[in-house]
C-alpha positions as CSV (number, residue, x, y, z in Angstrom):
1,M,45.9,-14.6,-37.0
2,T,42.4,-14.1,-38.0
3,Q,39.8,-13.4,-35.1
4,A,36.8,-15.8,-34.6
5,P,33.6,-13.4,-35.0
6,L,32.2,-12.3,-31.8
7,L,29.5,-14.6,-31.0
8,K,25.7,-12.6,-30.7
9,T,24.2,-12.3,-26.8
10,A,21.5,-10.9,-25.6
11,L,20.8,-9.4,-23.0
12,I,17.0,-8.7,-22.7
13,Y,14.8,-6.3,-20.6
14,D,11.5,-5.6,-19.1
15,F,10.9,-1.7,-18.9
16,D,8.5,-0.4,-16.4
17,G,9.8,-1.7,-12.6
18,T,13.2,-2.8,-14.1
19,L,15.3,0.4,-16.2
20,A,12.6,2.4,-15.0
21,R,11.1,3.4,-11.7
22,G,6.9,2.5,-11.7
23,N,5.3,2.9,-15.1
24,M,6.1,5.1,-18.1
25,Q,2.5,6.4,-18.1
26,E,2.3,7.3,-14.8
27,V,5.2,10.3,-14.6
28,T,3.5,12.9,-17.2
29,F,0.8,11.4,-19.7
30,I,-1.9,10.1,-16.8
31,P,-1.7,14.1,-15.6
32,S,-1.6,15.3,-18.4
33,V,-5.2,13.8,-19.3
34,G,-6.2,15.5,-15.8
35,M,-5.8,11.2,-13.8
36,G,-4.3,10.3,-10.9
37,A,-2.6,7.0,-11.5
38,G,-4.4,5.0,-9.2
39,D,-7.8,6.3,-10.9
40,F,-6.5,5.9,-14.3
41,W,-5.2,1.9,-13.9
42,G,-8.7,1.5,-11.7
43,E,-10.3,2.4,-14.5
44,A,-8.6,0.6,-17.0
45,D,-9.3,-2.6,-15.2
46,R,-12.8,-1.8,-14.6
47,L,-13.3,-1.4,-18.2
48,T,-10.9,-4.7,-18.6
49,R,-13.3,-6.9,-16.9
50,E,-16.7,-5.4,-18.2
51,A,-15.4,-6.1,-21.9
52,D,-14.1,-9.5,-20.8
53,G,-10.6,-7.9,-22.5
54,D,-6.8,-8.0,-22.2
55,N,-5.7,-5.0,-20.2
56,I,-3.1,-4.0,-22.0
57,L,-5.4,-3.4,-24.8
58,M,-7.8,-1.6,-22.9
59,Y,-5.6,0.8,-21.0
60,M,-4.4,1.8,-24.5
61,Q,-7.7,2.4,-25.3
62,L,-7.9,4.5,-22.0
63,M,-5.6,6.6,-23.2
64,L,-6.8,7.6,-26.1
65,Q,-10.4,8.7,-24.8
66,R,-8.7,10.5,-22.2
67,A,-6.6,12.7,-25.0
68,R,-10.1,12.6,-27.5
69,E,-11.4,14.3,-24.0
70,Q,-9.1,16.5,-23.2
71,K,-8.7,17.9,-26.9
72,Q,-5.2,16.2,-26.8
73,P,-4.8,14.2,-29.6
74,I,-2.3,11.4,-29.3
75,T,0.5,11.6,-31.7
76,R,4.3,9.5,-31.8
77,R,6.3,12.7,-31.2
78,L,3.9,13.7,-28.3
79,L,4.5,9.5,-26.6
80,A,8.2,10.4,-27.4
81,E,8.3,13.9,-25.0
82,H,6.2,11.8,-22.3
83,G,8.9,9.2,-22.5
84,E,12.1,12.3,-22.2
85,D,10.8,12.0,-18.1
86,V,10.9,8.6,-17.5
87,K,12.4,8.0,-14.2
88,L,15.8,5.7,-14.4
89,F,17.3,3.3,-12.0
90,D,20.8,4.6,-10.9
91,G,23.9,3.7,-13.2
92,L,21.9,4.1,-16.5
93,R,23.9,6.8,-17.8
94,T,21.7,9.1,-20.1
95,D,25.1,10.3,-22.3
96,L,26.0,5.8,-22.7
97,T,29.6,6.7,-21.7
98,A,32.4,3.8,-20.9
99,T,31.2,4.6,-17.2
100,G,27.4,3.8,-18.1
101,W,26.1,-0.1,-17.6
102,F,25.3,-0.2,-21.6
103,E,29.2,0.5,-22.5
104,R,30.9,-1.5,-19.3
105,I,28.9,-4.4,-20.2
106,N,30.1,-4.2,-24.4
107,A,33.0,-3.7,-23.4
108,L,33.1,-6.5,-21.2
109,G,31.5,-8.8,-23.8
110,R,34.2,-7.5,-26.9
111,R,37.0,-9.0,-24.0
112,Y,35.2,-12.3,-23.6
113,G,34.7,-12.9,-27.0
114,L,30.7,-11.9,-27.4
115,D,28.6,-9.3,-29.2
116,I,26.5,-8.1,-26.5
117,E,23.0,-6.5,-28.0
118,H,20.5,-5.4,-25.5
119,Y,16.1,-5.9,-26.5
120,I,13.4,-4.3,-24.6
121,I,10.3,-6.5,-24.2
122,S,7.7,-4.8,-22.2
123,A,4.3,-4.1,-21.9
124,G,4.7,-0.3,-22.1
125,L,5.1,1.5,-24.9
126,E,7.5,1.4,-27.6
127,E,6.7,5.4,-28.7
128,M,7.6,6.6,-24.9
129,I,10.5,4.2,-24.9
130,D,11.3,5.9,-27.8
131,G,12.3,8.9,-26.2
132,C,13.6,7.8,-23.4
133,P,17.3,8.9,-23.0
134,I,18.7,5.2,-22.9
135,R,17.3,4.2,-26.6
136,G,20.2,4.5,-28.2
137,A,21.7,1.7,-26.3
138,F,19.5,-0.9,-27.6
139,T,19.3,-3.7,-30.6
140,H,15.6,-3.4,-31.0
141,V,12.7,-2.8,-28.6
142,F,9.4,-5.5,-28.7
143,A,6.6,-3.3,-26.9
144,S,3.1,-2.2,-27.2
145,K,2.2,0.6,-29.5
146,F,-0.4,2.6,-31.8
147,A,-1.3,2.6,-35.3
148,Y,-1.6,5.9,-36.4
149,D,-4.1,7.7,-39.0
150,A,-2.9,9.6,-42.6
151,G,-2.5,12.9,-40.1
152,G,-0.1,10.8,-37.4
153,V,-2.6,10.9,-34.9
154,A,-3.1,7.5,-32.9
155,I,-6.5,5.6,-33.3
156,W,-6.1,2.5,-32.1
157,P,-3.8,-0.2,-30.0
158,A,-1.5,-1.9,-33.3
159,V,0.4,-4.0,-30.7
160,G,-0.4,-5.2,-26.6
161,V,2.4,-7.2,-25.0
162,N,1.2,-8.7,-22.0
163,Y,2.8,-11.4,-19.8
164,T,2.0,-14.0,-21.8
165,T,2.8,-13.0,-24.9
166,K,6.1,-12.0,-23.9
167,T,7.6,-14.8,-24.2
168,Q,7.2,-15.1,-27.9
169,Y,9.3,-12.6,-28.3
170,L,12.3,-14.6,-27.0
171,F,12.3,-16.5,-30.1
172,R,11.8,-14.0,-32.3
173,I,15.7,-12.5,-30.9
174,N,16.4,-16.3,-31.0
175,K,15.7,-16.5,-35.1
176,G,16.5,-12.7,-35.5
177,V,13.0,-11.7,-36.6
178,L,12.8,-8.6,-35.1
179,N,9.3,-7.5,-35.7
180,H,5.9,-8.0,-34.6
181,Y,4.3,-9.7,-38.1
182,E,6.5,-12.6,-39.6
183,H,4.6,-15.1,-38.0
184,D,5.7,-17.6,-41.0
185,K,9.4,-17.1,-39.9
186,I,8.7,-17.5,-36.1
187,N,6.6,-21.3,-36.6
188,K,9.4,-22.2,-39.5
189,F,11.8,-24.9,-37.8
190,M,15.5,-23.7,-38.4
191,P,18.2,-25.6,-36.9
192,D,19.6,-24.3,-33.6
193,A,22.9,-24.1,-35.4
194,D,21.5,-21.0,-37.6
195,R,19.5,-18.9,-34.7
196,P,22.4,-16.4,-34.6
197,V,21.1,-16.1,-30.6
198,P,20.9,-19.2,-28.8
199,F,18.9,-19.7,-25.7
200,E,22.0,-20.3,-23.6
201,R,23.7,-17.0,-25.0
202,M,20.5,-14.6,-23.7
203,I,19.8,-13.2,-20.3
204,F,17.0,-11.8,-19.3
205,L,16.3,-9.0,-16.4
206,G,12.5,-8.5,-15.3
207,D,10.5,-7.2,-11.9
208,G,7.9,-8.9,-10.9
209,D,4.5,-11.4,-11.7
210,T,3.8,-10.3,-15.4
211,D,7.6,-11.3,-16.3
212,V,7.2,-14.8,-14.5
213,P,6.6,-16.9,-17.6
214,T,8.8,-14.9,-19.4
215,M,12.1,-15.8,-16.6
216,K,10.4,-19.8,-16.5
217,M,11.2,-19.9,-20.6
218,M,14.4,-18.6,-19.8
219,H,15.4,-20.5,-16.9
220,S,13.9,-23.9,-19.0
221,K,15.5,-23.1,-22.3
222,G,18.9,-23.0,-20.5
223,G,19.2,-19.3,-20.8
224,F,19.3,-16.7,-17.4
225,S,17.4,-14.7,-15.7
226,I,17.2,-12.3,-13.3
227,A,14.4,-10.9,-11.4
228,V,14.8,-7.3,-9.8
229,Y,13.2,-4.8,-8.0
230,D,13.3,-1.0,-6.8
231,P,15.8,-0.5,-3.6
232,R,13.3,1.8,-2.0
233,N,10.9,-1.9,-2.2
234,S,9.1,-2.7,1.4
235,E,11.2,-6.6,2.3
236,R,7.9,-7.8,1.5
237,D,7.8,-7.1,-2.0
238,Q,11.4,-8.1,-1.6
239,Q,11.1,-11.0,-0.9
240,K,8.7,-12.1,-3.0
241,L,10.6,-12.2,-5.5
242,Y,13.3,-14.1,-3.9
243,N,10.9,-16.9,-3.5
244,L,10.5,-17.4,-7.3
245,I,14.2,-18.7,-6.6
246,S,13.0,-21.4,-4.4
247,E,10.3,-22.0,-6.8
248,D,12.7,-22.7,-9.6
249,R,11.5,-19.9,-11.9
250,V,14.6,-17.4,-11.8
251,N,18.0,-17.9,-11.4
252,F,18.6,-14.3,-9.0
253,V,17.6,-11.4,-7.5
254,A,19.1,-8.3,-7.3
255,A,18.3,-4.7,-6.4
256,A,17.3,-2.5,-9.8
257,D,21.1,-0.9,-9.6
258,Y,22.8,-0.2,-12.3
259,R,26.0,0.7,-10.9
260,E,29.2,-0.7,-11.2
261,G,30.2,-3.1,-8.5
262,T,26.8,-3.1,-7.1
263,A,24.9,-6.8,-6.8
264,L,23.0,-6.6,-10.5
265,D,26.6,-5.7,-12.1
266,L,28.6,-8.7,-10.8
267,I,25.8,-10.6,-11.1
268,V,25.6,-10.0,-14.6
269,K,29.2,-9.8,-15.6
270,G,29.5,-13.3,-14.0
271,L,26.7,-14.4,-16.2
272,V,28.7,-13.0,-19.4
273,G,31.6,-15.0,-17.8
274,R,29.9,-18.1,-17.9
275,I,28.3,-17.9,-21.5
276,A,31.5,-17.0,-22.6
277,I,33.3,-20.1,-20.9
278,N,30.3,-22.4,-22.4
279,A,30.8,-21.1,-25.8
280,G,34.4,-21.4,-25.5
281,T,35.2,-17.9,-26.4
282,M,37.0,-17.1,-22.7
283,P,40.5,-15.9,-23.8
284,A,43.0,-18.2,-22.2
285,E,44.2,-15.1,-19.3
286,D,40.6,-14.6,-18.0
287,L,39.8,-18.1,-17.2
């Protein structure tokens, strides 16, 4: 008897504050150009207001400016090296073993007739994410990134992913368009049955205000959204996310702890099971 093909299912993550603590630039890059995190983001905000610009593009331009001033040109390799030191949340094993988050969720998906794919949609830098220890677990990363000259030196922001543009990448995953530039394919009509990953087989994890539009869209399209928080955050910060449930903008809230048996682990496993039941792929013995 031929086994039915596994149905593509997407787990989609923000990065900063969702998979890793804080902002990726703060760990080693900002100190390397002689600034403190508060000063850097304060300067980026000032430049954004002065130019009436996009905050993501302006922080990227400030990175280039500070690096030039310090005579430390930004290269793809340099950014990847800075990405090696991001502080991942508990449970995101760097060896991608069967006991780690990704292999555990993937194995559950296969058991339930689902092919789990992992994606990132982030305002952070693709080049830094490329250097992080868990990059190999992801099918594709949609994030801000630089354009480079012939010598491999960053010269200008090529892509800036902000809190509203994040939503377009849900449609790119939905339609299987895994790049930033093919707008025709995104705008072209595609029957729901032909879309590789329907919204009802998507789960989005984000950490705060910048992810609210994406979580709300996911929620309204029949997918699932989870707001996560750093377990070290204050109760006030956590309550702000819980309010998203009462506002019907998110399905669940949990600490960003990816170890087996945690609330987040159980929520995602439950949603994977729900997707399988709705899709009709759940084995009879698991019903």
